[in-house]
C-alpha positions in Angstrom: 7.8 5.9 3.4 5.5 6.3 0.4 4.9 3.2 -1.7 3.3 4.6 -4.8 5.0 7.5 -6.5 3.1 10.8 -7.0 1.4 11.6 -9.2 -0.4 8.3 -9.4 -3.2 7.5 -11.7 -6.0 5.7 -10.0 -7.5 3.2 -12.4 -10.0 0.9 -11.0 -10.3 -2.2 -13.2 -13.1 -4.5 -12.4 -12.6 -8.2 -12.5 -14.8 -10.5 -14.6 -18.1 -9.6 -13.0 -19.0 -6.6 -10.9 -20.2 -7.5 -7.4 -18.3 -10.7 -7.3 -14.9 -9.2 -6.5 -13.1 -10.3 -3.3 -13.8 -7.9 -0.5 -10.9 -7.1 1.9 -10.6 -4.9 5.0 -8.4 -1.9 5.3 -5.5 -2.6 7.7 -5.8 0.8 9.3 -9.5 1.8 9.5 -11.2 -1.6 8.9 -13.3 -0.3 6.0 -14.4 -3.1 3.6 -13.6 -2.4 0.0 -13.1 -4.4 -3.2 -9.5 -5.7 -3.6 -8.9 -3.8 -6.9 -9.4 -0.5 -5.1 -6.9 -1.1 -2.3 -3.3 0.0 -2.2 -1.0 -2.9 -1.2 2.0 -2.3 1.1 4.5 -4.9 1.9 6.4 -4.4 5.2 9.0 -6.6 6.5 12.0 -7.1 8.9 15.6 -7.3 7.7 19.0 -6.9 9.4 20.9 -4.0 7.8 24.0 -4.1 9.8 26.7 -6.0 7.8 28.6 -7.2 10.9 25.5 -8.7 12.4 24.6 -10.4 9.1 28.0 -12.2 9.1 27.7 -13.3 12.7 24.1 -14.6 12.5 23.3 -17.7 10.6 20.4 -16.9 8.2 18.8 -20.3 8.7 17.9 -19.3 12.3 16.6 -15.8 11.6 13.1 -15.5 10.3 12.7 -12.3 8.2 8.9 -12.0 7.9 7.0 -9.9 5.4 3.5 -8.8 5.9 1.0 -7.5 3.3 -1.2 -4.6 4.2 -4.2 -3.5 2.3 -5.0 0.2 2.5 -8.2 2.0 1.4 -7.7 5.2 -0.7 -8.7 7.6 2.0 -6.2 6.1 4.5 -3.5 6.0 1.8 -4.0 9.7 1.1 -4.1 10.5 4.9 -0.9 8.6 5.6 1.1 9.8 2.6 1.2 6.4 0.9 -0.4 7.9 -2.3 -0.9 11.5 -3.3 -3.4 12.9 -5.8 -2.0 13.6 -9.2 -1.3 17.0 -10.8 -4.6 17.3 -12.5 -6.4 17.0 -9.2 -4.1 19.6 -7.5 -4.8 22.1 -10.4 -8.6 21.8 -9.8 -8.2 22.5 -6.1 -6.0 25.5 -6.8 -8.5 27.1 -9.2 -11.2 27.2 -6.6 
């Protein structure tokens, strides 16, 4: 299930000072990268069946959400983000 829509424009915006950005780990490969470079995926659990929703009291069901940080190479490999049209044209010309 792709999160970002193709073609995406990868714009890396640094925070106030280079080198002092928070470093995070990719959830899939463990690579350490600055937070501004990572793609963020939010996955969670929800009950989609309407009859079950009526039967179960929502106070007793914990629907968790987890945030995943993905490096650009894992995002491309897993289909989360695809390169834009300009990048595809360059590869086709070769």
